[in-house]
N, C-alpha and C positions, 0 to 999 in steps of 0.2 A: 754791438747795442740793439740794434732792429730786431734778429736770430732771440734775441736775449728777452725782448718785451712780446714778442709774438710765444714766447717759451712760457712765459708767466700770464698771461691774458689764453694761454691753454688749458696750463694747469688750475686756475681760476674757473674756469669754464668746466672742465671735469670735475670739480670740487662741487660747482650747483648742480652739475645734473648729478652727479651722485647724491648728493642732498635728498634733491628733491625725489628719487627713488627710494631712497632709506624712507624719507617721510611718507609717502605714497605708499609701499612695500610696506611696512612695518607697523610704522608712527600711527599711521592715521588708522590702520584696520583693526589693531590690534587696544585703543587707547578708545575707549568710550566715556563721554561726555555725558555729563548729567545737565540738561537743558532745565531751568526752572522757567514756569508758569503761573499768573496769579488769572484767574477767573471768577470777573467781577458781574453780578446779577441780583437784583431785587428779589428773582424769583427763588432764590437759596434764603432757609431758616436760619435764623439764631442758632439751630444746633447744627447746622451743616456747614456755617464758615468757620475757615481751618481747617474741613477735612482733605485728604491729600489724596490724588487721582495719578500711579503711575502707569504712561502709557508706552509697549516698547513693541514695534516691528521688525518685520524682514531679518528674523534671525539668521537665517540661510545657515543653518549649522553644519559643518564638514568643510567652509573655504574656508576664509579666515578666521572665522569663528568656529576653536575645538574649546578642550574641557577646562583649560586654564582660564583664558574669556569670559567664557558661559559661568563659571563658580565664583568669578568676581563681581561682574553682572547682580548675581542673584546674591549677593552677599550686600552689595549695594542699594539693591533694591531696596532688602527686607530691612536697613538701615533706615530708611525715608518709614519706616512704616505705616507703610499706606493703608488707604480705608478700601480705595478699590484699584484692582489690577484688568490693563484692559492688552488685548494681546489685535493687533492689526495684522498677522498673516503671512506667511512664507517662513513655515517652524525651517524646514531644510532646504539646499539647495538641491538637489539631488538625492533622495530617497532611495534611489535604487543602489546608491555607491556605499550607503549608511550599511556597518555592521550590524548585529542583532544588537551586540554590546554598548555598540555606538548610541544605538535605540532606545536601549534598556539604562543607559547611565542621563540620557534625554529626559526619558521621562524619570525620573529619581530627581534629576535635579530640577525641574520647572516645580516640581510636587512640593521643594523646598522652597516655592514663593509662597511666604503671608500675609495674608491681605483681610483685613476688618471684614468686609462685607463679600467679598466673593473674588474669582477668575475668571474673565467675559474674551470670547476671543471670535472671529471669521478668519476664515480660512482665504490662504493667499493664491495668487496663479501659481505657484511650484507647487502646493499641494495640494491644488487641484487636478494636478497633472494628467490625471486618468481615476476610473474609478475605484481602484484598487489604491494606490497613492491619498486618496480622496479616504477613503476606508482607513487605511492606515493611522494615518493623518488625524483624524478626527477621535480613533481611540488611544491615541497618544497622547493628544492634549484632554480628553475628558480624564484616563487613568492619573492625569497629572494635574487633575482639581479643576481642569476649563470647562467653562460652562460654553458651546458654542449656539449663536444669536445668531445661525444665517433665514434673514429677513425674515427676522420677527423681533419685538420689541418685550423689555419689563420693565417693572421700578423694583430698583436698588437703592436703598438709601432715599427715599424719596427725590432720585432721579430714575426721568425716564432713560435706560439705557436702549440703544438701537443698533441691530444689527444689518447690514446690508451684502450681499454676496457681491465678490469680484468681478468685473465688467471685462475681463479677461480669464477665462474659462470656466467663470462661470453664472450663474442666472440669478442676477439682480432682480427684486420682483420690490419695487419701492413703495409701492401700495398696500402689499403685504405687510410688511416691515414697521409699517408709522400706522398703521391699521390700531383707531381708535384710542391714541395715546390721550392724554391730558395734557395740552397745549397749554397751561397754565404751571406746568413743571418743567421745569432745566431739562432740558432734552440734549443728552450725548449721542451722536449717532460715527459706528466703528464702520468703515469699509476699508478695503485694503487698498482699491483706485482710486485716486483723488479727484478726478474728472468726473465720477458722477456727482458731484458739487454741482455741473449745471442744471442738471435732473432734478433738485431739491429743490421743494418751494416751505418747508416745515423746519425746525428747529433750530437749536443756538450752537453749538458746536459741532462742526464734522471731523472726524481723527481719521487721517488718511496716510500712510507709507507709498511703498510700490516705484518709486521712482529713485532712491538715495539720493536724493538730492543732487542728481548728474551723479553722482559715484564720481565722476572725472570731470569738476564744473569748470569746463574751459570751453566755447566758441564751438559749435560743429562739435565737436568731441561728446559733450555730452548728451548734444542733441541727437547724436548716434545710437548711445546708451541707453538712455531712455525708454522704458518700452510700452507700447500702448494702454491706455489707460492712464498716462500721467503726463500727456504732451502739452496738456496747458497750465496743469498743473505744477510743478514743479517741485517746489523747495518754499518753507515761510509760509506764512499770513494772507490769508485771504479771502475780505468779508463781504458777502454781498446781500443786505439788507438785517435781518437780525441774524443769520448765519455765517459763522464764523469755518473758514479751513483752516485748520493746522495740519501739514503738512512734515510728517518727520522724516530725516536722512535716514531714519533705520538705524542695525545695529551693524547686522554682517553685509557681506557683498558677493555680487554674481558677476557671471560671464569673466571678469577679471579681478583677479585677488588685489586691485587699488584701489586708493581714495584720495580725491586731492580738492580743497576746498571745498568738502560736504565732508566732514568730521560726522564719524558716528557715534550715535547718540540714545540716551534713551530720554521721558519727558515726565518730568512731575508738573500737575497741577495743584494748585491751591486754592479753591473756593473763600470767595470774599463777599 
């Protein structure tokens, strides 16, 4: 009887381990959730209310995200019928490992994202690995219909849209990025690295990624996986005065193709 109980306990333990492994390696890495949020502000005009902004980051194409997953992500983004699409950087995990065919597919796929008022992006640390990679990713995104907004701002659909370069591998210039903005308009700041939050004194919403929500969101393990630039702000929302930071878990994975308690996601914001 004692040996039977031990055998049953061992089988249960192995089944739990197998379930966790399958969840980490296959379910959480290929199932992309859509997180819905509402933005409330008196700065929004009647015409702006109801508009939808899609934000996605950390695609890391070539690891857990391949053609099938990206096609599905783009299909779901287009179903939202967004007024604005924002990308937060790290388009690929390792540019040098992708073939010309894969890069051509990636460009064509991103070109299929529809957005009423345009598509805008900043680069992540993987996109800024070196000057050759930076130039290639910039060209790919541009040819796919995205406008790069590195350390600059513009007005889109009566919103201030600000881009700041990555703290890791980039050269962020906050003063230049926020220069001459009209603070009566709602200001969305896009930066790959969420720890830039501490250096900002203006704005309404900061959108960032980089951390993957911890990716393996367990004590000590996630601390090891979270990279510089997201050590303080890892996941979720943080408020400082009028400025709200929202850190997305991102779409893809890096280092290891696993996720646990940090689901892959893209975010839809509706103005209200």
